Residue frames as a rotation matrix with the C-alpha (Angstrom) as fourth column:
MET 1
-0.543 0.795 0.270 29.91
0.221 0.446 -0.867 -16.89
-0.810 -0.411 -0.418 20.83
HIS 2
-0.980 0.193 -0.042 28.04
-0.077 -0.178 0.981 -17.33
0.182 0.965 0.190 17.54
GLY 3
-0.354 0.934 -0.053 24.33
0.223 0.139 0.965 -16.51
0.908 0.329 -0.258 17.49
VAL 4
-0.682 0.063 -0.729 24.18
0.732 0.054 -0.680 -15.36
-0.003 -0.997 -0.082 21.12
CYS 5
-0.847 0.285 -0.449 22.46
-0.138 -0.933 -0.332 -12.11
-0.514 -0.219 0.830 20.25
GLY 6
0.003 0.869 0.494 19.93
0.636 0.380 -0.672 -13.52
-0.772 0.316 -0.552 17.82
ASN 7
0.597 0.309 0.741 18.96
0.787 -0.406 -0.465 -10.58
0.157 0.860 -0.485 15.56
GLY 8
0.922 -0.387 0.020 22.12
-0.384 -0.904 0.186 -8.60
-0.054 -0.179 -0.982 16.14
THR 9
0.372 -0.889 -0.269 25.87
0.032 0.302 -0.953 -8.74
0.928 0.346 0.140 16.32
CYS 10
0.873 -0.145 -0.466 27.75
0.488 0.226 0.843 -9.83
-0.017 -0.963 0.268 19.39
ARG 11
0.401 -0.772 0.493 30.52
-0.226 -0.605 -0.763 -7.45
0.888 0.195 -0.417 20.47
ASN 12
0.249 -0.435 -0.865 33.11
0.817 0.574 -0.054 -8.61
0.520 -0.693 0.499 22.98
THR 13
0.530 -0.127 0.838 33.65
-0.415 -0.901 0.126 -6.30
0.739 -0.415 -0.530 25.97
PRO 14
-0.567 -0.817 0.103 36.08
-0.493 0.236 -0.838 -6.76
0.660 -0.526 -0.536 28.90
GLY 15
-0.959 0.081 0.271 34.70
-0.180 0.565 -0.805 -9.67
-0.219 -0.821 -0.528 30.91
ASN 16
-0.112 0.984 0.136 31.36
0.070 0.144 -0.987 -9.67
-0.991 -0.101 -0.085 29.10
PHE 17
-0.785 -0.052 0.618 29.68
0.618 0.018 0.786 -9.05
-0.052 0.998 0.018 25.73
GLN 18
-0.395 0.683 -0.614 27.19
-0.220 -0.720 -0.659 -6.63
-0.892 -0.125 0.435 24.26
CYS 19
-0.187 0.431 0.883 24.60
0.869 0.491 -0.055 -7.09
-0.457 0.757 -0.466 21.55
ASP 20
-0.747 0.042 -0.663 24.42
-0.324 -0.895 0.308 -4.50
-0.580 0.445 0.682 18.75
CYS 21
-0.176 0.815 0.553 20.88
0.397 0.572 -0.717 -5.13
-0.901 0.093 -0.424 17.57
ASN 22
-0.758 0.061 0.649 19.58
0.642 -0.104 0.759 -4.89
0.114 0.993 0.039 14.00
PRO 23
-0.834 0.531 0.147 16.99
-0.523 -0.847 0.092 -2.17
0.174 0.000 0.985 13.24
GLY 24
0.091 0.972 -0.218 13.62
-0.628 0.226 0.745 -3.10
0.773 0.070 0.631 14.75
TYR 25
0.457 -0.031 -0.889 15.23
0.519 0.821 0.238 -5.02
0.722 -0.570 0.391 17.62
ARG 26
0.357 -0.336 0.872 16.41
-0.717 -0.696 0.025 -4.08
0.598 -0.634 -0.489 21.13
SER 27
-0.517 -0.646 -0.562 18.70
-0.048 0.677 -0.734 -5.82
0.855 -0.352 -0.381 23.57
SER 28
0.678 0.715 -0.172 16.97
0.057 0.182 0.982 -7.33
0.733 -0.675 0.083 26.56
ASP 29
0.162 -0.631 0.759 18.66
-0.860 -0.468 -0.205 -6.31
0.485 -0.619 -0.618 29.81
ILE 30
0.456 0.090 0.885 18.03
-0.719 0.623 0.307 -9.66
-0.524 -0.777 0.349 31.44
MET 31
0.726 -0.079 0.683 18.75
0.262 0.950 -0.168 -12.15
-0.636 0.302 0.711 28.67
LYS 32
-0.086 -0.801 -0.593 21.11
-0.358 -0.530 0.769 -9.95
-0.930 0.279 -0.241 26.59
ILE 33
-0.552 -0.024 0.833 19.55
0.717 0.497 0.489 -11.04
-0.426 0.867 -0.257 23.28
CYS 34
-0.929 0.234 -0.286 18.01
-0.340 -0.844 0.416 -8.85
-0.144 0.483 0.864 20.58
MET 35
-0.491 0.846 0.210 14.24
0.667 0.520 -0.534 -9.01
-0.561 -0.122 -0.819 20.78
ASP 36
-0.403 0.447 0.799 11.63
0.756 -0.329 0.565 -7.63
0.515 0.832 -0.206 18.40
ILE 37
-0.922 0.216 -0.321 10.34
0.003 -0.826 -0.563 -4.12
-0.387 -0.520 0.761 19.16
ASN 38
-0.190 0.921 0.340 6.54
0.971 0.227 -0.072 -3.90
-0.144 0.316 -0.938 18.90
GLU 39
-0.948 -0.258 0.184 6.37
0.299 -0.922 0.245 -0.54
0.106 0.288 0.952 17.14
CYS 40
-0.254 0.942 0.218 2.57
0.252 -0.153 0.955 -0.64
0.934 0.298 -0.199 17.17
GLU 41
0.541 0.439 -0.718 2.44
0.773 0.076 0.630 -0.63
0.331 -0.895 -0.298 20.97
GLU 42
-0.101 -0.729 -0.677 5.40
0.904 -0.352 0.244 1.68
-0.416 -0.587 0.694 21.53
THR 43
-0.964 -0.260 -0.050 4.50
0.207 -0.857 0.472 4.40
-0.165 0.445 0.880 19.04
PRO 44
-0.105 0.986 -0.132 0.97
0.554 -0.052 -0.831 5.77
-0.826 -0.160 -0.541 19.53
GLY 45
0.428 0.397 -0.812 -0.54
-0.370 -0.743 -0.558 7.17
-0.825 0.539 -0.171 16.33
LEU 46
-0.746 -0.664 -0.060 1.46
-0.369 0.336 0.867 4.90
-0.555 0.668 -0.495 14.04
CYS 47
-0.856 0.419 0.302 -0.63
0.501 0.530 0.684 4.02
0.127 0.737 -0.664 10.97
ARG 48
-0.663 0.625 -0.413 -3.04
-0.213 -0.685 -0.697 6.95
-0.718 -0.374 0.587 11.46
GLY 49
-0.039 0.785 -0.618 -6.36
-0.960 -0.200 -0.194 6.09
-0.276 0.586 0.762 9.83
GLY 50
0.252 0.080 -0.964 -5.54
-0.566 0.821 -0.080 2.38
0.785 0.566 0.252 9.60
ASN 51
0.981 0.061 0.184 -4.35
-0.182 0.610 0.771 -0.63
-0.065 -0.790 0.610 11.57
CYS 52
0.091 -0.996 0.011 -0.77
-0.978 -0.092 -0.186 -1.19
0.186 0.006 -0.983 12.68
ILE 53
0.980 0.130 -0.148 0.44
-0.115 0.988 0.102 -4.78
0.160 -0.083 0.984 12.38
ASN 54
0.331 -0.902 0.275 3.68
-0.778 -0.096 0.621 -5.71
-0.534 -0.420 -0.734 14.11
THR 55
0.898 -0.198 -0.392 6.04
-0.119 0.749 -0.652 -7.86
0.423 0.633 0.649 12.05
GLU 56
0.658 -0.720 -0.221 9.36
0.680 0.441 0.586 -9.41
-0.324 -0.535 0.780 13.02
GLY 57
-0.369 -0.923 -0.112 11.80
0.836 -0.382 0.393 -6.49
-0.406 0.051 0.912 13.13
SER 58
-0.979 0.080 0.188 9.35
0.036 -0.838 0.544 -3.97
0.201 0.540 0.818 11.69
PHE 59
-0.345 0.936 -0.069 5.63
0.214 0.007 -0.977 -3.20
-0.914 -0.351 -0.203 11.20
LYS 60
-0.887 0.159 0.434 3.17
0.405 -0.182 0.896 -2.60
0.221 0.970 0.097 8.38
CYS 61
-0.656 0.712 -0.249 0.11
-0.405 -0.611 -0.681 -0.42
-0.637 -0.346 0.689 8.06
GLN 62
-0.712 0.557 0.427 -3.14
0.701 0.598 0.388 -1.87
-0.040 0.576 -0.817 6.77
CYS 63
-0.908 0.359 -0.217 -5.48
-0.363 -0.932 -0.025 0.77
-0.211 0.056 0.976 5.31
PRO 64
-0.213 0.912 0.351 -9.29
0.159 0.387 -0.908 0.46
-0.964 -0.138 -0.228 5.11
PRO 65
-0.116 0.248 0.962 -11.10
0.976 0.208 0.064 0.31
-0.184 0.946 -0.267 1.73
GLY 66
0.757 0.404 0.514 -10.98
0.562 -0.804 -0.195 3.62
0.334 0.436 -0.835 -0.14
HIS 67
0.824 -0.567 0.009 -7.66
-0.463 -0.663 0.588 4.55
-0.327 -0.488 -0.809 1.50
GLU 68
0.717 -0.677 -0.163 -4.02
0.332 0.538 -0.775 3.97
0.613 0.502 0.611 0.64
LEU 69
0.395 -0.683 -0.615 -0.70
0.854 0.027 0.519 4.16
-0.338 -0.730 0.594 2.42
GLY 70
0.978 -0.026 -0.209 0.67
-0.064 -0.982 -0.176 7.69
-0.200 0.186 -0.962 2.44
PRO 71
0.605 -0.794 -0.053 4.16
-0.196 -0.084 -0.977 8.68
0.772 0.602 -0.206 1.24
ASP 72
-0.015 -0.617 0.786 5.46
-0.963 -0.203 -0.177 8.41
0.269 -0.760 -0.592 4.83
LYS 73
-0.293 0.000 -0.956 4.42
-0.177 0.983 0.054 4.70
0.940 0.185 -0.288 4.87
GLN 74
-0.913 -0.070 -0.402 3.06
0.372 0.265 -0.890 5.33
0.169 -0.962 -0.216 8.37
SER 75
-0.529 0.803 -0.275 -0.42
-0.222 -0.444 -0.868 6.74
-0.819 -0.398 0.413 7.74
CYS 76
-0.441 0.505 0.742 -3.46
0.849 0.503 0.162 6.07
-0.291 0.701 -0.651 5.55
LYS 77
-0.734 0.231 -0.638 -4.95
-0.275 -0.961 -0.031 8.71
-0.620 0.153 0.769 3.30
ASP 78
0.281 0.947 0.158 -8.22
-0.019 0.170 -0.985 8.91
-0.959 0.274 0.066 1.40
ILE 79
-0.704 -0.357 0.613 -8.16
0.582 0.204 0.787 7.94
-0.406 0.912 0.064 -2.27
ASP 80
-0.250 0.610 -0.752 -9.79
-0.452 -0.761 -0.466 10.63
-0.856 0.223 0.466 -4.43
GLU 81
-0.269 0.218 0.938 -11.66
0.607 0.795 -0.011 8.37
-0.748 0.566 -0.346 -6.84
CYS 82
0.742 0.648 -0.172 -13.05
0.311 -0.560 -0.768 11.41
-0.594 0.516 -0.617 -8.67
SER 83
0.528 -0.603 -0.597 -9.65
-0.751 -0.660 0.001 12.64
-0.395 0.448 -0.802 -9.85
ARG 84
-0.426 -0.781 0.457 -8.21
-0.507 0.624 0.594 9.16
-0.749 0.021 -0.662 -10.38
THR 85
-0.381 0.376 0.845 -10.86
0.538 0.833 -0.128 7.54
-0.752 0.406 -0.520 -12.52
SER 86
-0.938 -0.013 -0.347 -11.36
-0.263 -0.624 0.736 8.88
-0.226 0.782 0.581 -16.01
GLY 87
-0.634 0.740 -0.227 -15.01
-0.254 0.078 0.964 9.20
0.731 0.669 0.139 -17.07
ILE 88
-0.733 0.390 -0.558 -16.42
0.677 0.500 -0.540 8.51
0.068 -0.773 -0.630 -13.63
CYS 89
-0.212 0.789 -0.576 -19.92
0.522 -0.407 -0.749 9.94
-0.826 -0.460 -0.326 -13.08
SER 90
-0.962 -0.049 0.270 -20.48
0.265 -0.411 0.872 10.80
0.068 0.910 0.408 -16.75
ASN 91
-0.227 0.886 0.404 -23.62
0.241 -0.351 0.905 12.95
0.944 0.303 -0.133 -17.10
GLY 92
0.861 0.443 -0.249 -23.14
0.357 -0.179 0.917 14.14
0.362 -0.878 -0.312 -13.54
VAL 93
0.275 -0.757 0.592 -20.62
-0.663 -0.595 -0.453 15.39
0.696 -0.268 -0.666 -11.00
CYS 94
0.218 -0.312 -0.925 -18.37
0.517 0.840 -0.162 13.19
0.828 -0.443 0.345 -8.87
GLU 95
0.531 -0.051 0.846 -18.17
-0.652 -0.662 0.370 14.10
0.541 -0.748 -0.384 -5.18
ASN 96
-0.307 -0.722 -0.621 -15.25
0.041 0.641 -0.766 12.60
0.951 -0.261 -0.167 -3.25
MET 97
0.694 0.474 0.542 -16.09
-0.566 -0.108 0.818 11.41
0.446 -0.874 0.193 0.27
MET 98
-0.136 -0.786 0.603 -13.92
-0.978 0.203 0.045 9.85
-0.158 -0.584 -0.796 2.97
GLY 99
-0.574 -0.245 0.781 -13.22
-0.280 0.955 0.094 6.31
-0.769 -0.165 -0.618 1.76
THR 100
-0.183 0.582 0.792 -15.67
0.812 0.544 -0.212 6.47
-0.554 0.604 -0.572 -1.13
TYR 101
-0.968 0.000 -0.252 -17.42
-0.131 -0.854 0.503 8.80
-0.216 0.520 0.827 -3.63
GLN 102
-0.105 0.955 0.277 -20.87
0.543 0.289 -0.789 9.50
-0.833 0.068 -0.549 -4.98
CYS 103
-0.826 -0.038 0.563 -22.27
0.537 -0.357 0.764 10.63
0.172 0.933 0.315 -8.32
ILE 104
-0.257 0.767 -0.588 -24.63
0.136 -0.574 -0.808 13.58
-0.957 -0.288 0.043 -8.31
CYS 105
-0.456 0.095 0.885 -26.47
0.842 0.369 0.394 13.08
-0.289 0.924 -0.248 -11.59
ASP 106
-0.978 0.172 -0.119 -27.65
-0.206 -0.888 0.412 15.85
-0.034 0.427 0.904 -13.92
ASP 107
-0.170 0.984 0.052 -31.42
-0.603 -0.062 -0.795 16.38
-0.779 -0.166 0.604 -14.26
GLY 108
0.583 0.507 -0.634 -32.95
-0.812 0.351 -0.466 13.60
-0.014 0.787 0.617 -16.36
TYR 109
-0.044 -0.666 -0.744 -30.25
-0.392 0.697 -0.601 11.06
0.919 0.265 -0.292 -15.31
GLN 110
0.812 0.262 0.521 -29.95
-0.582 0.295 0.758 8.49
0.044 -0.919 0.392 -12.54
GLN 111
-0.174 -0.931 0.321 -27.12
-0.922 0.269 0.277 6.42
-0.344 -0.248 -0.906 -11.09
THR 112
0.107 0.101 -0.989 -26.43
-0.598 0.801 0.017 3.05
0.794 0.590 0.146 -12.66
GLY 113
0.933 0.261 -0.249 -26.33
-0.013 0.713 0.701 -0.11
0.360 -0.650 0.669 -10.56
LEU 114
0.214 -0.940 -0.266 -22.53
0.844 0.315 -0.433 0.20
0.491 -0.132 0.861 -10.41
LYS 115
0.785 0.240 -0.572 -22.95
0.533 -0.731 0.425 3.75
-0.316 -0.638 -0.702 -9.05
SER 116
-0.231 -0.944 -0.235 -20.05
0.561 -0.326 0.760 4.98
-0.795 0.044 0.606 -11.19
HIS 117
-0.954 -0.016 0.301 -22.08
0.274 -0.466 0.842 6.51
0.126 0.885 0.448 -14.03
CYS 118
-0.378 0.883 -0.279 -25.33
-0.226 -0.381 -0.897 8.34
-0.898 -0.276 0.343 -14.62
GLU 119
-0.853 0.153 0.499 -27.69
0.507 0.467 0.725 6.95
-0.122 0.871 -0.476 -17.23
ASP 120
-0.803 0.588 0.094 -30.58
-0.442 -0.695 0.567 8.59
0.399 0.414 0.818 -19.01
ILE 121
-0.622 0.732 0.278 -34.00
0.018 0.368 -0.930 8.21
-0.783 -0.574 -0.242 -17.40
ASN 122
-0.888 0.409 0.211 -36.54
0.283 0.124 0.951 7.07
0.363 0.904 -0.226 -19.99
GLU 123
-0.800 0.599 -0.044 -39.41
-0.376 -0.556 -0.741 9.36
-0.468 -0.576 0.670 -18.99
CYS 124
-0.287 0.709 -0.645 -41.57
-0.903 0.026 0.430 7.81
0.321 0.705 0.632 -21.72
ALA 125
-0.692 -0.048 -0.720 -41.46
0.015 0.997 -0.080 4.40
0.721 -0.066 -0.689 -19.99
THR 126
-0.742 0.455 -0.492 -43.68
0.606 0.142 -0.783 5.66
-0.286 -0.879 -0.382 -17.16
ASN 127
0.123 0.931 -0.345 -47.22
0.532 -0.355 -0.769 6.82
-0.838 -0.089 -0.538 -18.04
ASN 128
0.357 -0.041 0.933 -46.03
0.927 -0.106 -0.360 7.70
0.113 0.994 0.000 -21.58
GLY 129
-0.688 -0.725 0.018 -44.16
0.708 -0.677 -0.202 10.67
0.159 -0.127 0.979 -20.03
GLY 130
-0.321 0.657 -0.682 -47.54
0.353 -0.585 -0.730 12.34
-0.879 -0.475 -0.044 -19.48
CYS 131
-0.873 -0.037 -0.486 -47.91
-0.412 -0.476 0.777 12.77
-0.261 0.878 0.400 -23.27
GLU 132
0.135 0.989 0.064 -51.31
-0.646 0.137 -0.751 12.36
-0.751 0.060 0.657 -24.93
ASP 133
0.897 0.182 -0.403 -49.92
-0.439 0.468 -0.767 10.80
0.049 0.865 0.500 -28.12
ILE 134
0.639 -0.729 -0.246 -46.25
0.440 0.608 -0.660 10.10
0.631 0.314 0.710 -28.83
CYS 135
0.879 -0.477 0.010 -43.53
-0.235 -0.416 0.878 10.42
-0.415 -0.774 -0.478 -26.22
LEU 136
0.689 -0.724 -0.038 -39.97
0.176 0.217 -0.960 10.82
0.704 0.655 0.277 -27.56
ASN 137
0.808 -0.490 -0.326 -37.19
0.394 0.037 0.919 10.13
-0.438 -0.871 0.223 -25.06
THR 138
0.642 -0.695 0.322 -34.08
-0.026 -0.440 -0.897 12.31
0.766 0.568 -0.301 -25.55
PRO 139
-0.189 -0.783 -0.592 -30.82
0.712 0.306 -0.632 12.34
0.677 -0.541 0.499 -23.53
GLY 140
-0.905 -0.226 -0.361 -31.70
0.426 -0.499 -0.755 13.90
-0.010 -0.837 0.548 -20.17
SER 141
-0.613 0.735 -0.290 -35.23
-0.558 -0.662 -0.500 14.83
-0.560 -0.144 0.816 -21.24
PHE 142
-0.565 0.496 0.660 -38.21
0.714 0.694 0.090 13.94
-0.413 0.522 -0.746 -23.46
SER 143
-0.815 0.397 -0.422 -40.75
-0.497 -0.854 0.158 15.59
-0.298 0.338 0.893 -25.71
CYS 144
-0.177 0.852 0.494 -44.34
0.331 0.524 -0.785 14.97
-0.927 0.025 -0.375 -26.70
SER 145
-0.871 0.012 -0.491 -45.62
-0.439 -0.470 0.766 15.05
-0.222 0.882 0.415 -30.28
CYS 146
0.089 0.995 0.034 -48.90
-0.741 0.090 -0.666 14.42
-0.666 0.034 0.746 -32.03
């Protein structure tokens, strides 16, 4: 009997047959064919931190943004953007957070629109920096002169 088992191999037994199913499949007691195992339903906790998606004969884990599949291929782990991205949060300190990061800028600096760097605040642009005459902007600060 060719193809009787579907996703498995048919083995002849006295007066009957048995299906030796491929990985990810199980023999149905009633129909004696190899049917897909839904690992997502049968294994609670599969794809910890993400979504389990059943596929024919297997499954895959889908991780949320800022996460990646762990070495076990069955769980999602946070990506540490601070240690992975060279030069991130220049003129400040990068703080890793679950699924994201933030820049804590040094005094005299503010986050850029991209939020990946800290740029100098031009104190002289607002009210001449409080200077009576000349305001001179410097990296992270400013000075007044006559």
